[in-house]
C-alpha positions in Angstrom: -45.5 49.6 118.0 -43.7 51.6 120.6 -42.6 49.8 123.8 -44.6 50.6 126.9 -42.8 53.0 129.2 -41.1 51.5 132.2 -42.1 52.5 135.7 -40.6 51.5 139.1 -42.5 51.8 142.3 -40.5 52.0 145.4 -42.8 50.7 148.3 -45.7 48.1 148.1 -48.0 49.9 150.5 -51.6 51.0 149.5 -50.4 54.2 147.7 -47.6 52.4 145.8 -49.8 49.4 144.7 -52.6 51.8 143.5 -50.0 53.7 141.5 -48.7 50.5 140.0 -52.3 49.3 139.1 -53.1 52.6 137.4 -49.8 52.8 135.6 -50.1 49.2 134.4 -53.7 49.8 133.1 -52.3 52.8 131.2 -49.9 50.5 129.4 -46.6 51.0 131.5 -44.3 48.0 132.4 -44.3 48.3 136.1 -42.0 46.9 138.7 -42.9 47.3 142.5 -40.0 47.0 144.9 -41.0 46.2 148.6 -38.2 45.9 151.1 -40.4 43.7 153.4 -40.3 40.0 152.8 -44.0 40.0 152.1 -46.8 42.5 151.4 -47.8 42.6 155.1 -49.0 46.1 155.7 -48.3 48.1 158.8 -51.5 48.9 160.7 -54.7 47.2 161.3 -57.3 49.0 159.3 -58.0 51.9 157.0 -61.0 54.1 156.5 -61.9 55.0 153.0 -63.9 58.0 152.3 -65.9 58.8 149.1 -62.9 60.7 147.6 -60.6 57.8 147.6 -63.5 55.4 146.6 -64.0 57.4 143.4 -60.3 57.2 142.9 -60.5 53.5 143.1 -63.4 53.5 140.6 -60.9 54.6 138.1 -58.9 51.3 138.4 -62.2 49.2 138.7 -62.1 48.6 142.5 -64.5 51.0 144.0 -67.6 48.9 143.9 -65.8 46.0 145.5 -64.6 48.1 148.3 -67.9 49.8 148.8 -69.5 46.4 149.3 -67.4 46.0 152.5 -69.0 49.1 154.2 -70.1 48.0 157.6 -71.3 51.1 159.2 -75.1 51.2 158.7 -76.5 53.2 161.7 -75.8 56.0 164.0 -72.3 57.1 165.1 -70.4 60.1 166.2 -68.4 61.7 168.9 -68.7 60.8 172.7 -67.3 61.8 176.1 -65.4 59.2 178.2 -68.7 58.8 180.3 -70.6 57.8 177.3 -72.5 61.1 176.6 -72.9 61.8 172.9 -71.3 65.1 171.9 -72.1 64.9 168.2 -74.2 62.4 166.3 -74.5 61.4 162.7 -75.3 58.4 160.6 -74.0 56.4 157.7 -77.1 57.6 155.7 -76.4 61.3 156.4 -72.8 60.8 155.3 -73.9 59.3 152.1 -76.3 62.1 151.4 -73.7 64.8 152.1 -70.8 63.3 150.1 -72.5 61.0 147.6 -71.0 57.9 148.8 -70.2 55.8 151.9 -67.5 55.6 154.5 -65.8 52.2 154.3 -63.6 50.7 157.1 -61.7 47.6 156.0 -58.4 45.8 157.0 -55.3 47.2 155.2 -54.5 43.5 154.3 -57.8 43.2 152.5 -57.2 46.3 150.4 -53.7 45.2 149.7 -54.8 41.9 148.5 -57.4 43.5 146.1 -54.8 45.8 144.7 -52.1 43.2 144.3 -54.6 40.9 142.5 -54.8 43.5 139.6 -51.2 43.3 138.8 -49.5 40.7 136.6 -47.7 37.9 138.3 -44.1 39.0 139.1 -44.7 42.7 139.2 -44.2 42.9 142.9 -40.7 42.0 144.2 -40.5 41.5 147.9 -37.3 41.6 150.0 -36.2 44.1 147.5 -34.3 47.1 149.1 -34.2 49.9 146.7 -32.3 53.1 146.5 -32.4 56.0 144.1 -29.2 56.2 142.1 -30.1 59.0 139.7 -33.4 60.9 139.5 -32.9 61.3 135.7 -34.1 64.2 133.5 -35.7 64.9 130.2 -32.8 63.3 128.3 -31.8 60.3 130.6 -33.9 57.7 132.5 -33.9 57.5 136.3 -31.9 54.7 137.9 -32.8 52.5 141.0 -30.4 50.1 142.5 -31.7 46.8 143.9 -30.2 43.5 145.4 -30.5 42.0 141.9 -28.9 45.0 140.0 -29.9 48.4 138.6 -33.2 49.2 136.9 -33.7 52.1 134.5 -37.1 53.8 134.5 -39.0 56.5 132.6 -40.8 57.1 135.9 -39.9 56.4 139.6 -42.7 56.4 142.1 -41.4 57.0 145.6 -44.0 55.5 147.9 -41.5 54.6 150.6 -43.3 56.2 153.6 -42.8 58.8 156.1 -39.0 58.0 156.5 -38.6 58.2 152.7 -35.0 57.8 151.7 -36.1 59.1 148.2 -37.4 62.3 149.7 -34.1 62.8 151.5 -32.2 62.3 148.4 -34.3 64.7 146.3 -34.7 67.4 149.1 -31.7 67.1 151.3 -32.4 70.5 152.9 -35.8 69.6 154.1 -36.1 68.9 157.9 -38.2 65.7 157.5 -40.9 64.5 159.8 -41.5 65.9 163.3 -43.1 64.4 166.3 -46.8 65.3 166.3 -47.0 65.1 170.2 -48.9 62.0 170.7 -48.7 58.3 170.2 -51.3 55.7 168.9 -52.4 52.2 169.6 -54.4 50.0 167.3 -56.3 46.7 167.8 -58.3 44.5 165.5 -60.0 41.6 167.0 -63.2 39.5 167.0 -65.8 40.7 169.5 -68.7 38.3 169.2 -72.0 39.4 170.8 -71.1 42.9 171.5 -73.2 45.5 169.7 -72.3 49.2 169.7 -72.6 52.4 167.6 -69.5 53.4 165.7 -67.8 56.2 167.7 -64.8 58.3 168.5 -64.5 59.4 172.2 -62.5 62.6 173.2 -61.1 62.8 176.7 -58.3 64.8 178.3 -55.3 64.5 176.0 -56.6 61.1 174.9 -59.0 59.7 172.3 -60.4 56.3 171.5 -62.4 55.0 168.5 -64.3 51.7 168.1 -65.8 50.6 164.8 -67.3 47.4 163.4 -66.0 45.8 160.2 -68.0 43.9 157.7 -66.1 40.6 158.4 -67.2 40.6 162.2 -64.1 41.8 163.6 -63.8 45.3 165.5 -61.3 47.9 164.8 -60.3 50.0 167.9 -57.6 52.8 168.0 -56.4 55.1 170.8 -54.2 58.1 171.0 -52.6 60.0 174.0 -50.3 62.8 174.5 -47.0 61.3 175.6 -43.3 62.0 175.4 -41.8 60.8 172.2 -40.3 57.3 172.3 -42.3 56.0 175.2 -42.9 52.2 175.3 -44.4 49.7 177.7 -43.7 46.0 178.2 -47.4 45.4 178.0 -49.2 47.8 175.8 -52.6 46.2 176.5 -52.0 47.0 180.3 -51.1 50.5 179.2 -54.4 50.9 177.4 -56.3 49.5 180.5 -54.6 52.1 182.7 -55.5 54.9 180.4 -58.9 53.9 179.1 -60.1 51.0 181.2 -62.8 53.2 183.0 -64.2 54.7 179.8 -67.7 53.8 178.5 -68.8 50.5 176.8 -67.7 48.9 174.6 -64.2 50.0 175.5 -63.7 47.7 178.5 -65.1 44.8 176.5 -62.5 45.4 173.7 -59.6 45.6 176.2 -60.9 42.4 177.9 -60.9 40.5 174.6 -57.5 41.8 173.3 -54.3 40.1 174.1 -51.0 42.2 174.6 -49.8 40.9 171.2 -52.8 42.3 169.4 -51.9 45.9 170.3 -49.7 47.9 167.9 -48.1 51.2 169.0 -46.5 53.9 167.0 -45.5 57.5 167.7 -47.3 60.0 165.3 -45.0 62.2 163.1 -45.9 64.6 160.2 -44.2 66.9 157.7 -44.7 70.2 159.4 -43.0 72.0 156.5 -44.5 71.3 153.0 -42.1 70.1 150.3 -41.3 72.6 147.5 -42.6 70.0 145.1 -43.6 66.3 144.8 -41.4 65.6 141.8 -37.6 66.0 140.7 -36.5 64.7 137.4 -38.3 61.6 136.6 -39.2 60.9 140.2 -42.6 61.6 141.9 -43.2 61.3 145.6 -46.8 60.2 146.9 -48.4 59.4 150.2 -46.5 59.7 153.4 -43.3 60.3 151.5 -44.9 63.5 150.1 -47.1 64.8 152.8 -47.2 62.7 156.0 -50.0 64.1 158.2 -51.6 63.1 161.6 -54.3 60.4 161.4 -57.0 62.8 162.9 -59.0 63.2 159.7 -58.3 59.6 158.5 -57.1 60.9 155.2 -53.4 59.8 155.1 -54.3 56.6 153.1 -57.1 58.4 151.1 -54.7 61.1 150.0 -52.0 58.5 148.9 -54.8 56.8 146.7 -55.7 60.1 145.2 -52.1 60.8 144.5 -51.6 57.4 142.8 -54.7 58.1 140.4 -53.6 61.7 139.6 -49.9 60.7 139.1 -51.0 58.1 136.5 -53.1 60.6 134.8 -50.0 63.0 134.6 -47.3 60.5 134.2 -45.7 62.5 131.4 -46.0 65.9 133.1 -44.8 65.6 136.7 -45.0 69.4 137.2 -48.7 69.1 136.5 -48.9 66.3 139.2 -47.2 68.6 141.7 -49.6 71.5 140.8 -52.5 69.2 141.3 -51.6 67.6 144.5 -49.4 69.9 146.6 -52.0 72.7 147.4 -54.8 70.1 148.3 -52.6 67.8 150.5 -50.9 70.8 152.3 -54.3 72.2 153.2 -55.5 68.7 154.4 -52.4 68.1 156.4 -52.8 71.4 158.0 -56.3 70.8 158.9 -55.3 67.4 160.4 -52.7 69.1 162.6 -55.5 71.6 163.8 -57.9 68.7 164.6 -55.2 67.0 166.6 -54.7 70.2 168.7 -58.6 70.2 169.3 -59.1 66.5 170.2 -56.0 66.4 172.3 -56.7 69.3 174.5 -55.5 68.8 178.1 -56.8 71.9 179.6 -60.0 71.2 181.5 -61.6 74.7 180.8 -60.8 74.4 177.2 -62.2 70.9 177.1 -65.4 72.1 178.6 -65.8 74.7 176.0 -65.0 72.3 173.1 -67.5 69.7 174.2 -70.2 72.4 174.7 -69.6 73.8 171.3 -69.6 70.3 169.8 -73.0 69.5 171.3 -74.5 72.9 170.3 -73.2 72.5 166.7 -74.6 68.9 166.4 -78.0 70.2 167.5 -77.8 73.1 165.1 -76.8 71.1 161.8 -74.6 68.5 160.4 -72.3 67.0 163.0 -68.6 68.0 163.2 -67.7 64.6 162.1 -69.3 65.4 158.7 -68.3 69.1 158.6 -64.6 68.0 159.0 -65.0 66.3 155.6 -66.3 69.2 153.6 -64.0 70.0 150.8 -62.2 66.7 151.2 -64.8 63.9 150.5 -66.3 65.6 147.6 -63.1 65.4 145.4 -63.4 63.8 142.0 -60.6 62.1 140.0 -59.3 63.9 136.8 -61.2 61.4 134.7 -64.2 59.1 135.0 -65.4 56.5 135.8 -66.3 57.0 139.3 -69.4 56.3 141.2 -71.0 55.0 138.1 -72.6 51.9 136.8 -69.9 49.4 135.6 -67.1 50.5 137.8 -66.2 46.9 138.5 -64.9 46.8 134.9 -61.4 47.9 134.4 -61.3 50.5 131.7 -58.6 52.1 129.4 -56.5 54.7 131.2 -56.1 56.7 128.1 -54.4 60.1 127.9 -57.2 61.6 125.7 -59.8 61.3 128.5 -61.2 64.5 129.7 -59.9 66.2 132.7 
């Protein structure tokens, strides 16, 4: 019997672990190299849309994650004074896209993915570097603190500052500042009830969403100079958002300064020429970092991982399947950022009026923004089907 092919995944985030699981289920011997001392994800929560949930069905995790859906009622877009600009509901989203939207902690998703891998697959505190991308005649080589690894496939899931991307495409300019910074908070907030929402102000946005485990996930963004920081980011949020509608003041009152994460937003303004070179494939932020305004960064990384495992013997087919779609979504995310970060008062008034009119005329902008995104299907079943809790064979002869 032929030995299973060897795959090395650089990066133990959501995209890297999803790829590792899919490749493992396809028979590959997988090693995940994570430079952090533990699988402690950066960021508080992640929103999973029906497209990535169908991708997770392929590795038997979709139903488990769907069970974590907390959003059951109304939601939508609001103005800082609390007026609803555009309303929708979980039921409307499910009807439109054939599945729910699920918000869960990144740590929870990381834990579920890691549990599907054999013990010893993930090596933490393992700084990795690409020594040779390989080609059709020789394997790729990756250096680690414990020595060098050879691989038939290297998956570069090493994030927006990807060293592998720089190695493969040294002429690419890399990420640029998107013009705004973000804050994220995830805390318990007992006794406070509210409709899931995102609020658009002048060069600022805020979102508040309940999680199934009883916690609340809140995020904020504002147009700021790159590199800005405050000694107390909670105080900074109070200054910027403290007079906005409920439940925002309650969230800020319950949060401690150490609960607040702040990161400048960057994206790849120029698409890469390909998502592969030699025996190396890029996925997630390493391939197509985008602003978070569509909530699709992690979703696209999960899609990447499933498609890559399907095309693991033909990386050109992987690029052909993923580059056009992710480029289009990244451009749309940049466009949405321009819209919701407007600072001109006249432009804001027009925007809000149009949002309200469109919401009354048909499906809310929140749902329209996911058209041609959330209806994606993986290159093979099962997805959204009975029995998706079962881990199936990832055979090459499946259709698609």
